[in-house]
N, C-alpha and C positions, 0 to 999 in steps of 0.2 A: 767121420773126424778123422780113422789112421790117416787119412791124405793129407789132413793137415800136418806142413809139415815136413811131410819124407824129401821132398828136394834136399832137405839140406844138407841127406846121404850122398849128394851130388857131388858138393862137393865149390870153391866160388870155379875154379877154373870150370869143370864142367858147366856147371851152371853157366857161369858168362857166354858160352860157349854155347850152347842151347837158348837160352838166350838171343843171340844173336839171328842163328840160325830159323828159332821164329821169327822173328824181325823183315828177314827176308822173304823166309816163303808166304808171311803170308800182304808182304809187299806185293809180292809177282803177284798173288792172285787179284789185284786190284783197288784192295782194301784202303780206305784213303789212311796218309797216316796217324790220325791226329786216333781215328780207334781204337788202328792194328798200336798202340804205344798204352792205352788204357785196355785195350782186352791183353797184352800182354803181361803189366803191371799189374791186376787182379789173380792173375793165374798165376802170376809167381810168391805174390804177397802171401796167396789162401794156400798155397804148396811148401812153400817155405817159411810162413810163421802161423797159417792161421789167421780165424776170421778177427780174432783182432788188434791185427795189421790196415785193415782197412779205416777208422779211423787217421792213423797216421797218412795214409793217401793226400784223404780229403785237407786235412788238413796244409797240408801241402797245395793242394788247386788252391788253395781260399789266399796263401799266402800271396802266390801270383798275381791271378786277379784282382785281388784288391789294393796293391798297389797303385800308389798316386799319381808316379811317376807315367804308368801305361795308361792314365788318361789321356793324354797328348799324344796317341799312335792315333785316334780315332777322329780327334779334330786332327792330325796334318795331312792323313788320308785321308778326309772331309774337304779340305783342300785342293786338295789330288781333282777329286771327281766333280769338284766346281768348277775349275782351270780347262778340266778334260770336254765339259760344256761346252765354254765358253769361247768367245772367237781373239782371248788375251792372247798364249801363244802362238795367233795365226798373225796379228798386230808385230809383236814382240820379232818374228822370224821379219816380215817388215821393215821396220826400224832396223834391223840389224844387216841388212843393204847398206849400209851407210859408212859399216866397218868395212863388210865384206869388198865394196870398190872395189875396182878394179884388179886386183891379184889374182896372179892367178892362182889357184884353190877358192880365194874366195867364200862361196860360197858355201865350200864344206867346212873352213873357217868359220864363219859366222854360222849355223846349226851347230859348231858346239861350246858357241859362246850360250848359242840359244837353252842348249842343255844346262848348261853349269847355270843361267839363271833359275829356270822350271828346276829344277835339283834342291837352289836354294829357296825355291818358296813354297817347295809339296815335297820332296825326299820319296816318296813311290816312283820305283822303272816305269810300270805295267803302261803309265798313260804315260809319263815320257818318251817312246818308243813308238807310242800309237800315236801320238801327235807329232814327234817326227817325220814318220814318215807318212803320215796324211799332208803334213806343208810339203816340209823340206827335198823327200826322195824325190817327187811330181821331178820339180822345179832340177835338180840336179840330175838327174835320166832324159828330163828335155832341151838342158844346154850342155850335156851333152860328156856328160861326167864318166868318167869306167863304172860299170856299175857297182861292183864287186867291191873299189873305196867309198861310195853313196852309198850301201850296205851297207857298211863295219863304221860309218861315220856316224849315222843312223842310230845303231846298236849301242856302238861301247860310248854315245854319248849320251844316248836314254839313262843307260845302266851309269850313271856318273851319280843319278841320287842316291846311291850307295854311303858314298864317301861323302857327301858334301852335305853339312850342315843346312835345315836337319832331319837326319837318316833316320827311318824307321829300325833299318840295321845297329845303327849305333845306341836308339833307345831299347832295343830289345838288348842287345850285348847287357847294357849301362843292366836289367833288369835280374838279367843271366846272371851277371857276376859281379853283380851290390858293388857296381862303381859308377859311380858321382857322372851320370850321364854330359851334363855342364861341360864337366874339362873331358870328357870324349869328343865334346864339340871343338872348341877347342883347338883340340890335339890334333881332327881328323884337317883340320879347315886345308891347311895350308897343300898336307899330301894331299888332297881332290884335286887341289890346283893345278901339284907339278902333274897329274895324271892326265889332266886336262891341254898341261901342254904338249906331256910325251904327242898328245891322239894331234893337237895344231904343228906341233914342228915332220911328223909324220908324214903330213898331206904335204904339206909347204917343203919338202926333200920330195917327192917321190913328182908332186906338177912340175919341180925343178928337172927334176930326170930327165921326165916324160912328160911334156907338156901338154900330150894327145890326151891323156885319161883327166885335166881338169884345163876347160879351154876357156879365157876371157869369151866372158860374155859380151854380145855385140849388143850394146842399151847405150839410148843416146842419155848425155849427165840431167840430173835429179834436177828438176826446181826447186829453187831455195823455197819458196811455199809448200812447193811437197816436203820437201828436208823435213821440214817446223811441220808439217806433219802427222809423218813416221813417226819422227821424233815422240809425239806426244806416248805412242805406242812403248814406248820403252820405260816413262814417268810411271806408270800403276801398278808394275809390277816389280820397280825398283825399289818404290815407297814401299810393297811389302816385306821385301828381304829386308832394308835395314833397320821399318819396326820390329820384325819378327828375330834374324837375330843383334839387331842391338840393345835391346832389353836381354837376352842372352848370355851376350857378351858386357852387357852395362852392368850387370847384376838388377834390371830392374824388374826383373822376372824371373822367375823360372821356368823348363822347358816346357812342363802344363801353362803356366797364362800363357807363355809367347805361344804355342800353336792355339791359344784359344784367340790368342790377340789377332793370328795367322789367316786364323778364318773372317775373324770382322772382316782383317781388309779387303781378302779374294768379294768380298758379295761386299760390300761398299764396291768397291772397281765393277761389278758386274750391274751392281745401278747406276752409278756415274757413266757406261756405257749402254745403258736403255736394254739390257741383256739381262735383266733380275725378271724370275718368273719359278711361281708355285711349282712345274713342274721342273725346272731346273734343279731347282729342291728336292725335290721326290725323290726326281730320280740317281741328283749326287746323294743324299738321306739312304738308298737301300743301294748302291754300290760299297755307302761306309758300310752301312749293315754284313752285307756281305765278304767284302774282305777282313776286318775286322772280327765275324767271327770263326772266321776259318782263324787265325792264327791265335785266337783266344784259344777255342779246339783246341790247336794244334799245344798251343803253352801247357794247357790240362793236361793232355796225356803224357807230353816230352816231361811232365812238373812226376808226375806219378812213377811215374818210368824208372827217371832219375831217380825218388827218391824209395822209393823198391829194394832198386839194386845198390846204392850204399849202404843203406838197413844189412843187407848182404852180402855189404862189405870189400864191393865189384871198384869201391872208386880206389880205398887203396889198394886193391891186387892192379886194378889197372896203373897206377903211381906206379908201384915197385917195378911192372913191368916193361912202363916207358922209363923210370930209372935205369932197371939192369940192362939199357939195350946202348947206353953207353954211356962212359961220365965224363963227357964237356956237354954241359947243357946247349948248344949251339946247335949240334950233333940230336937233342929230344927238341927240339925250335924248331927243326926241318924234320924232321917224321913227324911232327905234329901241323906243320905244313902242307903233309903231302898227304899225312890222312885224312882233312878236313876240301883238301882239291882234291880229290875221286870221290868224297861222299857229295860233293856238288856236280858231279856229274847224275847224281841218280837222284839226289834231295830237296828236298823248297830248304830255303836258308833260312824258316825260322825253327821247323826241323834240325837241321846242324846247330843251331844256335841253343838250343836248350836243350840239347842231347849230351854235346861234348863239352861246354864251356863249363857245368858245375865241373866236371874233372878236369877238364883241363887248364885251367885257369888257377889255382890251388897251385899245382906242381909250376906250374909257370912264376906263382909269387914266390916258392919255396925256394927254386933256378936266381932266386935273384934280380929277375924282372920288370920290368912297370909292368902293371893289367892294362890301364892306363893306352902306354903304347902298343901290348897285344891288341887290345881293342882296337886300333886304328891298322893292326897287321890283318887280324883279322877277318873286318873288313874288305879291306884291301884283294883278298882270297876270294872274295864274298863276289868283289867282282868278275874273276875270271869264270865261278861258277855260273856267272846269270848268261855266259857268252859262250860254255864249253857244251860240245853234243855230248852222250848222245838229245840232253835233256832243259840244253837252256835256254828259259823263258828267254829273253830274247829278242832269242829267233822266229819263237811259236808266234808271238807278240806285233814281230812286224813282217810275219807269214801273214795273215787276218786282214793286216791292210794294203798291202803291199801286190803289184803287178800281181795276172794269172801267169804269167811266162819267169817269173822269181820263184822259183821252187827251194825249199827247205835244206838243200847240198850245196844250194848256190851263198845260198845267207850264210850257213856253217867254213863255209870256205873262206868266206869272201872276213869272217869273223877271225880266221886266224893268227894273220897280220897283231890284229889289238888282242887278241891274246895275248900274243911274245910284248908290248907295253904294259898289259896289267902284272906282268911274271919280270918284265924289269921292274915298276914299279915296288912289288915287294919283296925285291930284295935288296933294292936303295935302303926300303926302312930297316931294314933288317941291317946290309953296313952301317949305315945312316942313323941310327933312331934320333938322333938331333933333329930332324927334319919333323919330328912331333912339336919338337919346345920342350921334348920329357925329359 
């Protein structure tokens, strides 16, 4: 029993350092983040407070997993899983050929537009990058596009699901920061489109300055009958987007209810297209269980760790540490952005959100900033983490379906200009917060 409470003699400063070293040390061993955070939380709860602290941890965990808004997460993941197994994305890409037309860089622009529609349907980046890697990348390479441009467009476009509602990142932010998810969706819609516009502008400028990287396809004009047939591929996806986002923005349904509408819409789409089967539904359900299970376990571990750290007085310590860094709120904000950027190079976004937001958001409110605006800024920062080496997940998703001659080094090198555009978008949100409508 002498062990219990003995950690308190360390003091909060040394305790925070020991906790950080323990987290890094265990992560280096390859242990999953969820189990690392749970183990460290348990050790510090027993060592700092004794066995009586354990029920407090379980109460925090229960409050996280019992949130009604959290029900929308498996629904949107299921939407993405069904899309992944259907031909909706392929038909959508074919239909958008009419938009790309014969402009230079048109196929790349078309890919970005398809990415925006897919993002507005599901909000999951993994499936989007894989879908675009299977559908768009081979076509751009076949037409003679520069491989670096094609790779960058696929990865950056696929990652737009982070910003464009219904984004899972925004939902988790709303849960962690106790902010309205509906307000986050409204505030992030235009910044997400702004980032997509940056990508389109970059592609068109590069294609204009160097026509050889994006040749105009030498194809015969599409007959009217084929145009009408291709346009059918746009109808169902756009209808799902209208029902999901329209019900949220119109105040007809909550985010959770709208997610159920979205799943129903995608299921009906597969039935109308003759693609529905119980095998498809079973595969999508299993993928959903795996993805949501990972999110729940990381959430449980992070909630437990932050709960213990809060009881230790750690959040007050970190707040005073950041406040002591500068008297200028902007400097503190930029310091937070730097911390998130560095963490994004090594950790999953779910872990980053659930570990940092309970600490950062109260400081942001204390500094006089809008937590909804900061949520959009956080998601834009997470855009960078999806592409940044050494662990940018978008690169690994694309590598799983890319031709063998495209290496990870090639993919990461191709992503550098798009990371620059994402950082420009972060800067725009900081300089012009009105972009979010807040």
